[in-house]
C-alpha positions in Angstrom: -4.3 9.5 -15.4 -6.8 7.7 -17.9 -6.2 9.6 -20.7 -2.1 8.8 -21.1 -2.6 5.3 -19.3 0.3 6.7 -16.9 -0.2 5.6 -13.1 -0.1 8.3 -10.5 1.3 6.7 -7.2 0.7 8.0 -3.9 4.6 7.8 -3.1 6.3 9.5 -6.1 9.9 8.1 -6.7 11.8 11.2 -5.3 9.8 10.6 -2.0 10.4 7.0 -2.1 14.4 7.5 -2.2 13.8 10.4 0.4 12.1 7.6 2.7 14.9 5.2 2.0 17.4 7.3 2.9 15.8 8.2 6.2 15.7 4.3 6.6 19.5 3.9 5.6 21.0 6.5 7.9 18.4 5.3 10.7 19.9 1.6 10.2 23.5 2.6 10.1 23.0 4.6 13.5 21.1 1.5 15.0 24.6 -0.6 13.8 26.5 1.9 15.1 24.8 1.8 18.3 24.9 -1.7 18.6 29.0 -1.9 17.6 29.8 0.8 20.9 27.5 -1.1 23.2 24.4 1.0 23.6 22.2 -1.3 22.6 18.6 -0.8 23.9 18.2 3.0 24.9 19.8 4.5 22.0 18.6 2.0 18.9 15.2 2.0 20.7 14.8 5.7 20.2 16.3 5.7 16.7 13.7 2.9 15.6 10.9 5.3 17.1 11.7 8.4 15.7 12.6 7.0 12.2 9.1 5.1 12.2 7.3 7.9 13.1 8.7 10.1 10.3 7.9 7.4 8.2 4.4 6.5 9.4 3.7 10.3 9.2 5.0 10.5 5.6 2.6 7.2 4.9 -0.5 9.2 6.5 0.1 12.1 4.9 0.0 10.4 1.3 -2.8 8.2 2.0 -0.8 5.0 2.3 -2.7 2.8 5.0 -1.4 -0.5 6.7 -4.9 -1.9 7.1 -6.7 -1.1 3.8 -6.4 -1.6 0.2 -5.8 -4.9 -1.5 -2.4 -5.1 -0.4 -3.1 -4.7 3.3 -2.1 -8.0 4.6 1.5 -7.8 3.1 1.9 -4.4 4.5 0.3 -5.5 8.0 2.9 -8.5 7.9 5.7 -6.6 6.7 5.1 -3.9 9.6 4.7 -6.5 12.2 7.7 -8.4 11.3 9.8 -4.9 10.8 8.9 -4.2 14.4 9.6 -7.5 15.9 13.2 -7.5 14.6 13.8 -4.2 15.6 12.7 -5.4 19.2 15.6 -7.8 19.3 18.9 -6.2 20.5 21.5 -7.6 18.1 19.2 -8.6 15.4 18.2 -4.6 15.4 21.5 -3.8 13.5 20.2 -5.7 10.2 18.7 -3.0 7.6 15.3 -4.2 8.6 13.5 -0.3 8.6 14.9 -0.2 4.8 13.7 -3.4 3.7 10.6 -2.8 5.2 9.8 0.4 4.0 11.0 -0.4 0.5 8.3 -3.5 0.5 5.3 -1.1 2.2 6.1 1.2 -0.7 6.0 -2.0 -3.5 2.6 -2.7 -2.0 1.6 0.4 -2.0 2.4 1.0 -5.3 1.0 -2.1 -6.8 -2.6 -1.0 -5.2 -2.2 2.2 -7.2 -1.3 -0.1 -10.4 -4.4 -2.0 -9.6 -6.7 0.7 -9.3 -5.6 2.5 -12.1 -6.2 -0.5 -14.2 -9.7 -0.7 -12.7 -10.2 3.0 -13.9 -9.0 2.3 -17.2 -11.3 -1.0 -17.6 -14.5 1.2 -16.8 -13.3 4.0 -18.9 -13.7 7.8 -19.0 -17.0 8.2 -20.6 -18.7 5.3 -18.4 -19.8 5.7 -15.1 -21.0 3.0 -12.6 -24.6 4.3 -12.7 -24.6 3.7 -16.9 -23.5 0.2 -16.7 -25.9 -0.5 -13.8 -28.7 0.8 -16.0 -27.4 -1.5 -18.9 -27.2 -4.6 -16.7 -30.6 -3.4 -15.1 -32.5 -3.0 -18.5 -30.9 -6.7 -19.9 -31.9 -8.6 -16.6 -35.3 -7.1 -17.0 -35.6 -8.2 -20.5 -34.7 -11.5 -19.5 -36.9 -11.8 -16.8 -39.8 -10.7 -18.8 -39.0 -13.0 -21.6 -39.1 -15.8 -19.3 -42.5 -14.8 -18.0 -43.9 -14.7 -21.5 -42.5 -18.0 -22.2 -44.1 -19.8 -18.9 -47.5 -17.9 -19.9 -47.6 -19.0 -23.4 -46.6 -23.0 -22.5 
């Protein structure tokens, strides 16, 4: 990853398309169930099934809703998506698809941020060597200030 400058995403493009397809199918089923009048029980089961599959994929790939630089947008998206899914007629909207796309975009932004941070440190440097350089720099500054105070 650091050699080529290419970002490795936790959710690859093919998996993102697969997850989007699952959500489009679930949203389509919810629309059909809303139009036929099987409102609450059918759409609720579709939502539970779809969100269970999507959450399992996110967990499997290491994407969490509560950690990372984009945790708040992911949590707000999840909350908004679930609130809209509980309202009988509004759940016919493609909220599952939109919500999953937004969460995937947030996780990809986190992956890009993490990749940029690794590239700034560089492959040959480590946190320890940077700390040692900083520590020796700070020690020299303190010692020179103490010498100036004693000589004054």
